[in-house]
FIKOLZA-1660 file (N, C-alpha, C; in steps of 0.1 Angstrom, whole numbers, plus 5000, padded with zeros to 4 digits):
% residues 251
   i   px   py   pz ch aa at
   1 4932 5520 5615  A  M  N
   1 4935 5518 5629  A  M CA
   1 4939 5531 5636  A  M  C
   2 4947 5539 5630  A  K  N
   2 4951 5552 5635  A  K CA
   2 4939 5561 5637  A  K  C
   3 4931 5561 5626  A  K  N
   3 4919 5570 5626  A  K CA
   3 4910 5566 5638  A  K  C
   4 4908 5553 5640  A  R  N
   4 4900 5548 5651  A  R CA
   4 4906 5553 5665  A  R  C
   5 4919 5552 5667  A  S  N
   5 4925 5556 5679  A  S CA
   5 4923 5571 5682  A  S  C
   6 4923 5579 5671  A  I  N
   6 4921 5593 5672  A  I CA
   6 4907 5596 5677  A  I  C
   7 4898 5589 5671  A  M  N
   7 4884 5591 5674  A  M CA
   7 4881 5587 5688  A  M  C
   8 4887 5576 5693  A  L  N
   8 4885 5572 5707  A  L CA
   8 4891 5582 5716  A  L  C
   9 4903 5587 5713  A  A  N
   9 4909 5597 5721  A  A CA
   9 4901 5610 5722  A  A  C
  10 4895 5614 5711  A  A  N
  10 4887 5626 5711  A  A CA
  10 4874 5624 5719  A  A  C
  11 4869 5612 5719  A  L  N
  11 4857 5609 5727  A  L CA
  11 4861 5609 5742  A  L  C
  12 4872 5603 5745  A  L  N
  12 4876 5603 5759  A  L CA
  12 4879 5617 5764  A  L  C
  13 4885 5625 5756  A  L  N
  13 4887 5639 5760  A  L CA
  13 4874 5646 5762  A  L  C
  14 4865 5643 5753  A  A  N
  14 4852 5650 5755  A  A CA
  14 4845 5645 5767  A  A  C
  15 4846 5633 5771  A  S  N
  15 4839 5627 5782  A  S CA
  15 4845 5632 5796  A  S  C
  16 4857 5638 5795  A  M  N
  16 4863 5643 5807  A  M CA
  16 4856 5655 5812  A  M  C
  17 4850 5662 5804  A  N  N
  17 4843 5675 5807  A  N CA
  17 4828 5672 5811  A  N  C
  18 4824 5659 5811  A  L  N
  18 4810 5656 5814  A  L CA
  18 4809 5650 5827  A  L  C
  19 4796 5647 5831  A  G  N
  19 4794 5641 5844  A  G CA
  19 4796 5626 5843  A  G  C
  20 4796 5619 5854  A  P  N
  20 4798 5605 5854  A  P CA
  20 4789 5597 5845  A  P  C
  21 4776 5601 5846  A  V  N
  21 4766 5593 5837  A  V CA
  21 4769 5596 5823  A  V  C
  22 4770 5608 5820  A  Q  N
  22 4773 5612 5806  A  Q CA
  22 4786 5606 5801  A  Q  C
  23 4796 5606 5810  A  A  N
  23 4809 5601 5806  A  A CA
  23 4808 5586 5803  A  A  C
  24 4801 5579 5812  A  E  N
  24 4799 5565 5809  A  E CA
  24 4792 5562 5796  A  E  C
  25 4782 5570 5794  A  K  N
  25 4774 5569 5781  A  K CA
  25 4783 5572 5769  A  K  C
  26 4791 5582 5770  A  R  N
  26 4800 5585 5759  A  R CA
  26 4810 5574 5757  A  R  C
  27 4815 5568 5768  A  L  N
  27 4824 5558 5767  A  L CA
  27 4818 5545 5760  A  L  C
  28 4806 5543 5764  A  E  N
  28 4799 5531 5758  A  E CA
  28 4797 5534 5743  A  E  C
  29 4794 5546 5740  A  Q  N
  29 4793 5550 5725  A  Q CA
  29 4806 5548 5718  A  Q  C
  30 4817 5552 5725  A  A  N
  30 4830 5551 5719  A  A CA
  30 4833 5536 5716  A  A  C
  31 4830 5528 5726  A  Q  N
  31 4833 5514 5725  A  Q CA
  31 4825 5508 5713  A  Q  C
  32 4812 5511 5712  A  Q  N
  32 4804 5506 5701  A  Q CA
  32 4809 5511 5688  A  Q  C
  33 4813 5524 5688  A  L  N
  33 4819 5529 5675  A  L CA
  33 4832 5522 5671  A  L  C
  34 4840 5519 5682  A  S  N
  34 4852 5512 5679  A  S CA
  34 4849 5498 5674  A  S  C
  35 4839 5492 5680  A  K  N
  35 4835 5478 5676  A  K CA
  35 4830 5478 5661  A  K  C
  36 4821 5488 5658  A  R  N
  36 4816 5489 5644  A  R CA
  36 4828 5492 5634  A  R  C
  37 4837 5501 5639  A  T  N
  37 4848 5504 5630  A  T CA
  37 4857 5492 5627  A  T  C
  38 4858 5484 5638  A  S  N
  38 4866 5471 5637  A  S CA
  38 4859 5461 5627  A  S  C
  39 4846 5460 5629  A  L  N
  39 4839 5451 5620  A  L CA
  39 4839 5456 5606  A  L  C
  40 4838 5469 5604  A  D  N
  40 4838 5475 5590  A  D CA
  40 4852 5473 5584  A  D  C
  41 4862 5474 5592  A  A  N
  41 4876 5472 5587  A  A CA
  41 4878 5457 5583  A  A  C
  42 4872 5449 5592  A  R  N
  42 4873 5434 5589  A  R CA
  42 4866 5431 5576  A  R  C
  43 4854 5436 5575  A  A  N
  43 4846 5434 5563  A  A CA
  43 4853 5439 5550  A  A  C
  44 4859 5451 5552  A  S  N
  44 4866 5457 5540  A  S CA
  44 4878 5448 5536  A  S  C
  45 4885 5443 5547  A  Q  N
  45 4896 5435 5544  A  Q CA
  45 4892 5422 5537  A  Q  C
  46 4881 5416 5542  A  Q  N
  46 4875 5404 5536  A  Q CA
  46 4871 5406 5521  A  Q  C
  47 4865 5418 5519  A  K  N
  47 4862 5422 5505  A  K CA
  47 4874 5423 5496  A  K  C
  48 4884 5430 5502  A  I  N
  48 4897 5431 5495  A  I CA
  48 4903 5417 5492  A  I  C
  49 4902 5408 5502  A  D  N
  49 4907 5395 5500  A  D CA
  49 4900 5388 5489  A  D  C
  50 4886 5389 5489  A  R  N
  50 4878 5383 5479  A  R CA
  50 4881 5388 5465  A  R  C
  51 4883 5402 5464  A  L  N
  51 4886 5408 5452  A  L CA
  51 4900 5403 5447  A  L  C
  52 4909 5401 5456  A  S  N
  52 4922 5396 5453  A  S CA
  52 4922 5382 5447  A  S  C
  53 4913 5373 5454  A  D  N
  53 4912 5360 5449  A  D CA
  53 4905 5359 5436  A  D  C
  54 4895 5368 5434  A  Q  N
  54 4888 5368 5421  A  Q CA
  54 4898 5373 5410  A  Q  C
  55 4906 5383 5414  A  T  N
  55 4916 5388 5404  A  T CA
  55 4926 5377 5400  A  T  C
  56 4930 5370 5410  A  R  N
  56 4940 5359 5408  A  R CA
  56 4933 5348 5399  A  R  C
  57 4920 5345 5402  A  E  N
  57 4914 5335 5394  A  E CA
  57 4912 5339 5380  A  E  C
  58 4908 5352 5378  A  M  N
  58 4906 5358 5365  A  M CA
  58 4920 5358 5357  A  M  C
  59 4930 5361 5365  A  L  N
  59 4944 5361 5358  A  L CA
  59 4947 5347 5353  A  L  C
  60 4944 5337 5362  A  E  N
  60 4947 5323 5358  A  E CA
  60 4939 5319 5346  A  E  C
  61 4926 5323 5347  A  K  N
  61 4917 5319 5335  A  K CA
  61 4922 5326 5323  A  K  C
  62 4926 5339 5324  A  Y  N
  62 4932 5346 5313  A  Y CA
  62 4944 5339 5307  A  Y  C
  63 4953 5335 5316  A  R  N
  63 4965 5328 5311  A  R CA
  63 4962 5315 5304  A  R  C
  64 4952 5308 5310  A  A  N
  64 4947 5295 5304  A  A CA
  64 4941 5297 5290  A  A  C
  65 4933 5308 5289  A  E  N
  65 4928 5311 5276  A  E CA
  65 4938 5315 5266  A  E  C
  66 4948 5322 5270  A  I  N
  66 4960 5326 5262  A  I CA
  66 4967 5313 5257  A  I  C
  67 4969 5304 5266  A  W  N
  67 4976 5291 5262  A  W CA
  67 4967 5283 5252  A  W  C
  68 4954 5283 5255  A  K  N
  68 4945 5276 5245  A  K CA
  68 4946 5282 5231  A  K  C
  69 4946 5296 5231  A  A  N
  69 4946 5303 5219  A  A CA
  69 4959 5300 5211  A  A  C
  70 4970 5299 5219  A  Q  N
  70 4983 5296 5213  A  Q CA
  70 4983 5282 5207  A  Q  C
  71 4978 5273 5215  A  Q  N
  71 4977 5259 5210  A  Q CA
  71 4968 5258 5197  A  Q  C
  72 4957 5266 5197  A  L  N
  72 4948 5266 5186  A  L CA
  72 4955 5271 5174  A  L  C
  73 4962 5282 5176  A  Q  N
  73 4970 5288 5164  A  Q CA
  73 4980 5278 5159  A  Q  C
  74 4987 5270 5168  A  L  N
  74 4996 5260 5163  A  L CA
  74 4989 5249 5156  A  L  C
  75 4978 5245 5161  A  Y  N
  75 4970 5235 5154  A  Y CA
  75 4965 5239 5140  A  Y  C
  76 4961 5252 5139  A  V  N
  76 4957 5258 5126  A  V CA
  76 4968 5258 5116  A  V  C
  77 4980 5262 5121  A  R  N
  77 4992 5262 5112  A  R CA
  77 4995 5248 5107  A  R  C
  78 4995 5238 5117  A  Q  N
  78 4997 5224 5112  A  Q CA
  78 4987 5219 5103  A  Q  C
  79 4974 5223 5105  A  L  N
  79 4963 5220 5096  A  L CA
  79 4965 5226 5082  A  L  C
  80 4969 5238 5082  A  D  N
  80 4972 5245 5069  A  D CA
  80 4983 5238 5062  A  D  C
  81 4994 5234 5069  A  E  N
  81 5005 5226 5062  A  E CA
  81 5000 5213 5057  A  E  C
  82 4991 5206 5065  A  T  N
  82 4986 5193 5060  A  T CA
  82 4977 5195 5048  A  T  C
  83 4969 5205 5048  A  I  N
  83 4960 5208 5036  A  I CA
  83 4969 5211 5024  A  I  C
  84 4979 5219 5026  A  A  N
  84 4988 5222 5015  A  A CA
  84 4995 5210 5009  A  A  C
  85 5000 5201 5018  A  Q  N
  85 5006 5189 5014  A  Q CA
  85 4996 5180 5006  A  Q  C
  86 4984 5179 5011  A  Q  N
  86 4973 5171 5005  A  Q CA
  86 4970 5177 4991  A  Q  C
  87 4969 5190 4990  A  Q  N
  87 4967 5196 4977  A  Q CA
  87 4978 5193 4967  A  Q  C
  88 4990 5194 4973  A  A  N
  88 5002 5191 4964  A  A CA
  88 5001 5176 4959  A  A  C
  89 4998 5167 4968  A  R  N
  89 4997 5153 4965  A  R CA
  89 4985 5151 4955  A  R  C
  90 4975 5158 4957  A  K  N
  90 4963 5157 4948  A  K CA
  90 4967 5161 4934  A  K  C
  91 4975 5172 4933  A  A  N
  91 4979 5177 4920  A  A CA
  91 4989 5167 4913  A  A  C
  92 4998 5162 4922  A  L  N
  92 5007 5152 4917  A  L CA
  92 5000 5139 4912  A  L  C
  93 4990 5135 4919  A  L  N
  93 4982 5123 4915  A  L CA
  93 4975 5126 4902  A  L  C
  94 4969 5138 4901  A  A  N
  94 4962 5141 4888  A  A CA
  94 4972 5141 4877  A  A  C
  95 4984 5146 4879  A  E  N
  95 4994 5146 4868  A  E CA
  95 4998 5131 4865  A  E  C
  96 5000 5123 4875  A  Q  N
  96 5003 5109 4873  A  Q CA
  96 4992 5102 4865  A  Q  C
  97 4980 5105 4869  A  L  N
  97 4968 5098 4862  A  L CA
  97 4968 5102 4847  A  L  C
  98 4971 5115 4845  A  Q  N
  98 4971 5119 4831  A  Q CA
  98 4983 5112 4823  A  Q  C
  99 4994 5111 4830  A  R  N
  99 5005 5104 4824  A  R CA
  99 5002 5090 4821  A  R  C
 100 4996 5084 4831  A  L  N
 100 4992 5070 4830  A  L CA
 100 4982 5067 4819  A  L  C
 101 4973 5077 4817  A  E  N
 101 4963 5075 4806  A  E CA
 101 4970 5076 4793  A  E  C
 102 4980 5086 4792  A  R  N
 102 4988 5087 4779  A  R CA
 102 4996 5074 4777  A  R  C
 103 5002 5069 4788  A  T  N
 103 5009 5056 4787  A  T CA
 103 5000 5045 4782  A  T  C
 104 4988 5044 4788  A  R  N
 104 4979 5034 4784  A  R CA
 104 4975 5035 4769  A  R  C
 105 4973 5047 4765  A  Q  N
 105 4969 5049 4751  A  Q CA
 105 4981 5045 4741  A  Q  C
 106 4993 5046 4746  A  E  N
 106 5004 5042 4738  A  E CA
 106 5008 5027 4740  A  E  C
 107 5006 5023 4752  A  L  N
 107 5011 5009 4755  A  L CA
 107 5002 4998 4750  A  L  C
 108 4989 5000 4752  A  V  N
 108 4979 4990 4749  A  V CA
 108 4980 4986 4734  A  V  C
 109 4980 4995 4725  A  P  N
 109 4982 4990 4711  A  P CA
 109 4994 4982 4708  A  P  C
 110 5005 4986 4715  A  M  N
 110 5017 4978 4714  A  M CA
 110 5016 4964 4719  A  M  C
 111 5009 4963 4731  A  L  N
 111 5006 4950 4736  A  L CA
 111 4997 4941 4727  A  L  C
 112 4988 4948 4721  A  V  N
 112 4979 4940 4712  A  V CA
 112 4987 4935 4700  A  V  C
 113 4996 4943 4695  A  R  N
 113 5005 4939 4684  A  R CA
 113 5014 4927 4688  A  R  C
 114 5019 4928 4701  A  M  N
 114 5027 4917 4706  A  M CA
 114 5020 4904 4707  A  M  C
 115 5007 4905 4711  A  V  N
 115 4999 4893 4712  A  V CA
 115 4996 4887 4698  A  V  C
 116 4994 4896 4689  A  D  N
 116 4992 4892 4675  A  D CA
 116 5004 4884 4670  A  D  C
 117 5016 4890 4673  A  G  N
 117 5028 4884 4669  A  G CA
 117 5030 4871 4675  A  G  C
 118 5027 4870 4688  A  L  N
 118 5028 4857 4695  A  L CA
 118 5019 4846 4690  A  L  C
 119 5007 4850 4686  A  E  N
 119 4998 4841 4680  A  E CA
 119 5003 4835 4667  A  E  C
 120 5008 4844 4659  A  K  N
 120 5014 4840 4646  A  K CA
 120 5026 4831 4648  A  K  C
 121 5034 4835 4658  A  F  N
 121 5046 4826 4660  A  F CA
 121 5042 4812 4664  A  F  C
 122 5032 4811 4673  A  V  N
 122 5028 4798 4678  A  V CA
 122 5022 4790 4666  A  V  C
 123 5015 4796 4657  A  S  N
 123 5009 4789 4646  A  S CA
 123 5020 4784 4636  A  S  C
 124 5031 4791 4635  A  L  N
 124 5042 4787 4626  A  L CA
 124 5053 4778 4633  A  L  C
 125 5052 4777 4646  A  D  N
 125 5062 4770 4653  A  D CA
 125 5059 4755 4653  A  D  C
 126 5069 4747 4658  A  V  N
 126 5067 4733 4661  A  V CA
 126 5054 4732 4669  A  V  C
 127 5045 4724 4666  A  P  N
 127 5032 4724 4673  A  P CA
 127 5031 4716 4686  A  P  C
 128 5042 4716 4694  A  F  N
 128 5041 4710 4707  A  F CA
 128 5032 4718 4717  A  F  C
 129 5025 4711 4725  A  L  N
 129 5017 4717 4735  A  L CA
 129 5008 4728 4729  A  L  C
 130 5003 4725 4717  A  L  N
 130 4997 4736 4709  A  L CA
 130 4984 4741 4716  A  L  C
 131 4976 4733 4721  A  E  N
 131 4964 4737 4727  A  E CA
 131 4967 4747 4739  A  E  C
 132 4976 4742 4747  A  E  N
 132 4980 4750 4759  A  E CA
 132 4985 4764 4755  A  E  C
 133 4993 4765 4744  A  R  N
 133 4999 4777 4740  A  R CA
 133 4988 4786 4733  A  R  C
 134 4979 4780 4726  A  Q  N
 134 4968 4788 4720  A  Q CA
 134 4959 4794 4731  A  Q  C
 135 4956 4786 4741  A  Q  N
 135 4948 4791 4752  A  Q CA
 135 4955 4802 4759  A  Q  C
 136 4968 4802 4760  A  R  N
 136 4975 4813 4767  A  R CA
 136 4973 4826 4759  A  R  C
 137 4974 4825 4746  A  V  N
 137 4972 4837 4737  A  V CA
 137 4958 4842 4739  A  V  C
 138 4948 4833 4739  A  E  N
 138 4934 4837 4740  A  E CA
 138 4932 4844 4754  A  E  C
 139 4938 4839 4764  A  R  N
 139 4936 4846 4777  A  R CA
 139 4942 4860 4777  A  R  C
 140 4953 4861 4770  A  L  N
 140 4959 4874 4769  A  L CA
 140 4950 4884 4761  A  L  C
 141 4943 4879 4751  A  R  N
 141 4934 4888 4744  A  R CA
 141 4922 4893 4753  A  R  C
 142 4917 4884 4761  A  K  N
 142 4906 4887 4770  A  K CA
 142 4911 4897 4781  A  K  C
 143 4924 4895 4785  A  L  N
 143 4930 4904 4795  A  L CA
 143 4931 4918 4789  A  L  C
 144 4936 4919 4777  A  L  N
 144 4937 4932 4771  A  L CA
 144 4924 4939 4768  A  L  C
 145 4914 4932 4767  A  A  N
 145 4900 4937 4764  A  A CA
 145 4893 4941 4777  A  A  C
 146 4899 4938 4789  A  D  N
 146 4892 4941 4801  A  D CA
 146 4897 4954 4806  A  D  C
 147 4887 4964 4807  A  P  N
 147 4891 4978 4811  A  P CA
 147 4895 4979 4826  A  P  C
 148 4891 4969 4834  A  D  N
 148 4894 4969 4848  A  D CA
 148 4908 4963 4852  A  D  C
 149 4914 4958 4842  A  T  N
 149 4928 4952 4844  A  T CA
 149 4938 4963 4842  A  T  C
 150 4947 4966 4852  A  P  N
 150 4957 4977 4851  A  P CA
 150 4966 4974 4840  A  P  C
 151 4971 4984 4833  A  V  N
 151 4981 4983 4822  A  V CA
 151 4993 4976 4827  A  V  C
 152 4997 4978 4840  A  S  N
 152 5009 4971 4845  A  S CA
 152 5007 4956 4845  A  S  C
 153 4995 4952 4849  A  E  N
 153 4993 4937 4849  A  E CA
 153 4992 4932 4835  A  E  C
 154 4986 4939 4825  A  Q  N
 154 4986 4935 4811  A  Q CA
 154 5000 4933 4806  A  Q  C
 155 5008 4943 4809  A  Y  N
 155 5022 4943 4804  A  Y CA
 155 5029 4931 4810  A  Y  C
 156 5027 4929 4823  A  R  N
 156 5034 4918 4829  A  R CA
 156 5030 4904 4823  A  R  C
 157 5018 4902 4821  A  R  N
 157 5013 4890 4816  A  R CA
 157 5017 4887 4802  A  R  C
 158 5018 4898 4793  A  V  N
 158 5022 4896 4780  A  V CA
 158 5037 4892 4779  A  V  C
 159 5045 4899 4787  A  F  N
 159 5059 4896 4787  A  F CA
 159 5062 4882 4794  A  F  C
 160 5053 4878 4803  A  E  N
 160 5054 4865 4809  A  E CA
 160 5052 4854 4799  A  E  C
 161 5042 4856 4790  A  A  N
 161 5040 4847 4779  A  A CA
 161 5051 4846 4770  A  A  C
 162 5057 4857 4767  A  Y  N
 162 5069 4857 4758  A  Y CA
 162 5081 4850 4765  A  Y  C
 163 5082 4851 4778  A  Q  N
 163 5092 4844 4785  A  Q CA
 163 5090 4829 4785  A  Q  C
 164 5078 4825 4786  A  V  N
 164 5075 4811 4785  A  V CA
 164 5079 4805 4772  A  V  C
 165 5076 4812 4761  A  E  N
 165 5079 4808 4747  A  E CA
 165 5095 4808 4746  A  E  C
 166 5101 4818 4752  A  A  N
 166 5116 4818 4751  A  A CA
 166 5122 4806 4758  A  A  C
 167 5116 4803 4769  A  D  N
 167 5121 4791 4777  A  D CA
 167 5120 4778 4770  A  D  C
 168 5109 4777 4762  A  Y  N
 168 5107 4765 4754  A  Y CA
 168 5119 4762 4745  A  Y  C
 169 5126 4773 4740  A  G  N
 169 5137 4771 4731  A  G CA
 169 5149 4766 4737  A  G  C
 170 5150 4766 4750  A  R  N
 170 5163 4762 4757  A  R CA
 170 5160 4751 4767  A  R  C
 171 5149 4744 4767  A  S  N
 171 5146 4735 4777  A  S CA
 171 5144 4721 4771  A  S  C
 172 5146 4711 4779  A  L  N
 172 5144 4697 4776  A  L CA
 172 5132 4692 4784  A  L  C
 173 5122 4686 4776  A  E  N
 173 5110 4683 4783  A  E CA
 173 5104 4670 4778  A  E  C
 174 5099 4662 4787  A  A  N
 174 5092 4649 4784  A  A CA
 174 5079 4649 4790  A  A  C
 175 5069 4644 4783  A  W  N
 175 5055 4642 4789  A  W CA
 175 5048 4631 4781  A  W  C
 176 5037 4627 4788  A  R  N
 176 5029 4616 4782  A  R CA
 176 5016 4623 4778  A  R  C
 177 5011 4620 4766  A  G  N
 177 4998 4626 4761  A  G CA
 177 4993 4619 4749  A  G  C
 178 4982 4624 4744  A  A  N
 178 4975 4619 4732  A  A CA
 178 4983 4623 4720  A  A  C
 179 4984 4615 4710  A  L  N
 179 4990 4618 4697  A  L CA
 179 4981 4628 4690  A  L  C
 180 4987 4637 4683  A  M  N
 180 4979 4647 4676  A  M CA
 180 4968 4641 4667  A  M  C
 181 4956 4646 4668  A  D  N
 181 4944 4641 4661  A  D CA
 181 4942 4626 4662  A  D  C
 182 4945 4621 4674  A  S  N
 182 4944 4607 4677  A  S CA
 182 4942 4605 4692  A  S  C
 183 4936 4593 4695  A  A  N
 183 4934 4589 4709  A  A CA
 183 4946 4581 4714  A  A  C
 184 4955 4578 4705  A  Q  N
 184 4967 4570 4709  A  Q CA
 184 4976 4578 4719  A  Q  C
 185 4980 4572 4730  A  I  N
 185 4988 4578 4741  A  I CA
 185 5003 4574 4738  A  I  C
 186 5011 4584 4738  A  V  N
 186 5026 4582 4735  A  V CA
 186 5034 4590 4745  A  V  C
 187 5047 4588 4745  A  D  N
 187 5056 4596 4753  A  D CA
 187 5064 4606 4744  A  D  C
 188 5062 4619 4747  A  Y  N
 188 5068 4629 4739  A  Y CA
 188 5082 4633 4745  A  Y  C
 189 5091 4637 4736  A  L  N
 189 5104 4642 4740  A  L CA
 189 5107 4655 4731  A  L  C
 190 5109 4666 4738  A  R  N
 190 5112 4679 4731  A  R CA
 190 5125 4684 4735  A  R  C
 191 5134 4687 4725  A  I  N
 191 5147 4692 4728  A  I CA
 191 5147 4707 4722  A  I  C
 192 5144 4716 4731  A  G  N
 192 5142 4730 4727  A  G CA
 192 5132 4731 4715  A  G  C
 193 5136 4738 4705  A  R  N
 193 5128 4738 4693  A  R CA
 193 5135 4731 4681  A  R  C
 194 5146 4725 4685  A  M  N
 194 5155 4718 4676  A  M CA
 194 5149 4705 4671  A  M  C
 195 5143 4698 4680  A  A  N
 195 5138 4684 4677  A  A CA
 195 5126 4681 4686  A  A  C
 196 5116 4673 4680  A  W  N
 196 5105 4669 4687  A  W CA
 196 5102 4654 4683  A  W  C
 197 5101 4646 4693  A  Y  N
 197 5099 4631 4690  A  Y CA
 197 5087 4626 4699  A  Y  C
 198 5083 4615 4694  A  Y  N
 198 5074 4607 4703  A  Y CA
 198 5078 4592 4702  A  Y  C
 199 5076 4585 4713  A  L  N
 199 5079 4571 4714  A  L CA
 199 5067 4563 4718  A  L  C
 200 5065 4552 4711  A  S  N
 200 5054 4543 4715  A  S CA
 200 5055 4538 4729  A  S  C
 201 5044 4535 4736  A  L  N
 201 5045 4531 4750  A  L CA
 201 5053 4519 4752  A  L  C
 202 5053 4510 4742  A  D  N
 202 5061 4498 4743  A  D CA
 202 5076 4501 4741  A  D  C
 203 5080 4513 4737  A  G  N
 203 5094 4517 4735  A  G CA
 203 5100 4511 4723  A  G  C
 204 5093 4505 4714  A  K  N
 204 5099 4499 4703  A  K CA
 204 5100 4507 4690  A  K  C
 205 5092 4518 4689  A  A  N
 205 5092 4526 4677  A  A CA
 205 5091 4541 4681  A  A  C
 206 5097 4550 4673  A  A  N
 206 5097 4564 4676  A  A CA
 206 5095 4572 4663  A  A  C
 207 5090 4584 4664  A  W  N
 207 5088 4592 4653  A  W CA
 207 5093 4606 4656  A  W  C
 208 5096 4614 4645  A  Q  N
 208 5102 4627 4647  A  Q CA
 208 5093 4637 4638  A  Q  C
 209 5091 4649 4644  A  W  N
 209 5083 4659 4637  A  W CA
 209 5091 4665 4626  A  W  C
 210 5086 4665 4613  A  D  N
 210 5093 4672 4602  A  D CA
 210 5086 4685 4600  A  D  C
 211 5094 4696 4604  A  R  N
 211 5088 4709 4603  A  R CA
 211 5085 4713 4589  A  R  C
 212 5093 4710 4579  A  G  N
 212 5091 4714 4565  A  G CA
 212 5078 4708 4560  A  G  C
 213 5076 4695 4562  A  R  N
 213 5064 4688 4557  A  R CA
 213 5052 4687 4567  A  R  C
 214 5055 4693 4579  A  A  N
 214 5044 4693 4590  A  A CA
 214 5038 4680 4592  A  A  C
 215 5046 4670 4594  A  R  N
 215 5041 4656 4597  A  R CA
 215 5051 4648 4604  A  R  C
 216 5047 4637 4610  A  W  N
 216 5056 4628 4617  A  W CA
 216 5063 4618 4607  A  W  C
 217 5076 4617 4609  A  L  N
 217 5084 4607 4602  A  L CA
 217 5089 4597 4611  A  L  C
 218 5089 4584 4607  A  E  N
 218 5094 4574 4616  A  E CA
 218 5109 4574 4617  A  E  C
 219 5114 4573 4629  A  V  N
 219 5128 4573 4631  A  V CA
 219 5134 4559 4629  A  V  C
 220 5146 4559 4622  A  P  N
 220 5153 4546 4620  A  P CA
 220 5155 4539 4634  A  P  C
 221 5155 4526 4633  A  T  N
 221 5155 4518 4645  A  T CA
 221 5168 4521 4654  A  T  C
 222 5179 4524 4647  A  Q  N
 222 5191 4526 4655  A  Q CA
 222 5191 4538 4664  A  Q  C
 223 5181 4547 4662  A  H  N
 223 5180 4559 4670  A  H CA
 223 5169 4558 4681  A  H  C
 224 5162 4547 4681  A  V  N
 224 5151 4546 4691  A  V CA
 224 5157 4545 4705  A  V  C
 225 5167 4538 4706  A  R  N
 225 5173 4536 4720  A  R CA
 225 5178 4550 4725  A  R  C
 226 5184 4558 4716  A  A  N
 226 5188 4572 4721  A  A CA
 226 5176 4580 4725  A  A  C
 227 5165 4579 4718  A  I  N
 227 5153 4586 4722  A  I CA
 227 5147 4582 4735  A  I  C
 228 5148 4568 4738  A  R  N
 228 5144 4563 4751  A  R CA
 228 5153 4569 4762  A  R  C
 229 5166 4569 4759  A  K  N
 229 5175 4575 4769  A  K CA
 229 5172 4590 4771  A  K  C
 230 5169 4597 4760  A  G  N
 230 5166 4611 4761  A  G CA
 230 5154 4614 4770  A  G  C
 231 5144 4605 4769  A  L  N
 231 5132 4606 4777  A  L CA
 231 5135 4604 4792  A  L  C
 232 5144 4595 4795  A  Q  N
 232 5148 4593 4808  A  Q CA
 232 5156 4605 4814  A  Q  C
 233 5164 4611 4806  A  V  N
 233 5172 4622 4810  A  V CA
 233 5162 4634 4813  A  V  C
 234 5153 4636 4804  A  A  N
 234 5143 4647 4805  A  A CA
 234 5134 4645 4817  A  A  C
 235 5131 4633 4821  A  S  N
 235 5123 4630 4832  A  S CA
 235 5131 4629 4845  A  S  C
 236 5144 4632 4844  A  E  N
 236 5153 4631 4856  A  E CA
 236 5154 4617 4861  A  E  C
 237 5153 4607 4853  A  Q  N
 237 5154 4593 4857  A  Q CA
 237 5168 4588 4853  A  Q  C
 238 5176 4596 4846  A  A  N
 238 5190 4593 4842  A  A CA
 238 5198 4606 4842  A  A  C
 239 5211 4604 4844  A  A  N
 239 5220 4616 4844  A  A CA
 239 5221 4621 4830  A  A  C
 240 5223 4635 4829  A  P  N
 240 5226 4641 4816  A  P CA
 240 5237 4634 4809  A  P  C
 241 5236 4633 4796  A  Q  N
 241 5247 4626 4788  A  Q CA
 241 5245 4630 4773  A  Q  C
 242 5256 4628 4765  A  L  N
 242 5255 4631 4751  A  L CA
 242 5248 4620 4744  A  L  C
 243 5238 4624 4735  A  L  N
 243 5230 4614 4728  A  L CA
 243 5231 4617 4713  A  L  C
 244 5232 4607 4705  A  A  N
 244 5232 4609 4691  A  A CA
 244 5218 4607 4686  A  A  C
 245 5211 4619 4683  A  L  N
 245 5197 4619 4679  A  L CA
 245 5196 4626 4665  A  L  C
 246 5187 4621 4657  A  P  N
 246 5185 4627 4644  A  P CA
 246 5178 4641 4646  A  P  C
 247 5181 4651 4638  A  V  N
 247 5175 4664 4639  A  V CA
 247 5171 4668 4625  A  V  C
 248 5163 4678 4624  A  G  N
 248 5159 4684 4611  A  G CA
 248 5148 4676 4604  A  G  C
 249 5143 4665 4610  A  G  N
 249 5132 4657 4604  A  G CA
 249 5137 4648 4593  A  G  C
 250 5150 4646 4592  A  H  N
 250 5155 4637 4582  A  H CA
 250 5161 4625 4589  A  H  C
 251 5159 4613 4584  A  S  N
 251 5164 4601 4589  A  S CA
 251 5177 4597 4582  A  S  C
% end
């Protein structure tokens, strides 16, 4: 602006030494020059403003890219930590699988021996619910032979069968069923493994299993009533009470 004023002043001074026509012409030239100078200055300022806006936009874009880069670095660090954790879990899982395989190699033979022992025990025990107990042993053998069954499930089922057999020894049970090797239906009474009886459906006669001779022996008449009462207690048709029953297969 100062430069423009100086130029105008110079032109005015120069026009003072000229004639009216020339002075007017010089004045017009000075005005045009002033106008062009003003337009040039405005264009320059607009260019400066545009450059300033572009610079500001570039700065904002630069800052945005820096923020994205920081976020990406944070994500990469988190991803590295996740991968490291997964690798650690993978190694732990591989170790557990190896341990499990060693456990299986040691445990399965033990379970087979336990089932063998259970089968032998059932064959030597009082033969109550014999078919049911033998079928349980057979199911266990099939379970142990199945490679798709987890060792934990095999272990659970074997010990469950042992628990069932243990419960037989301390339970009182009554049921109706066919007499061994016969179509005759009778009422059974089992007192743990201590005694096993059956009563005819008319309730007039009873027999007791003789473990030593592996056969049924008829119970003396004076004990039949006690066996009937025992059946009622086991079926929860009568309150628990002391009963005088023959044991050991001897009358």
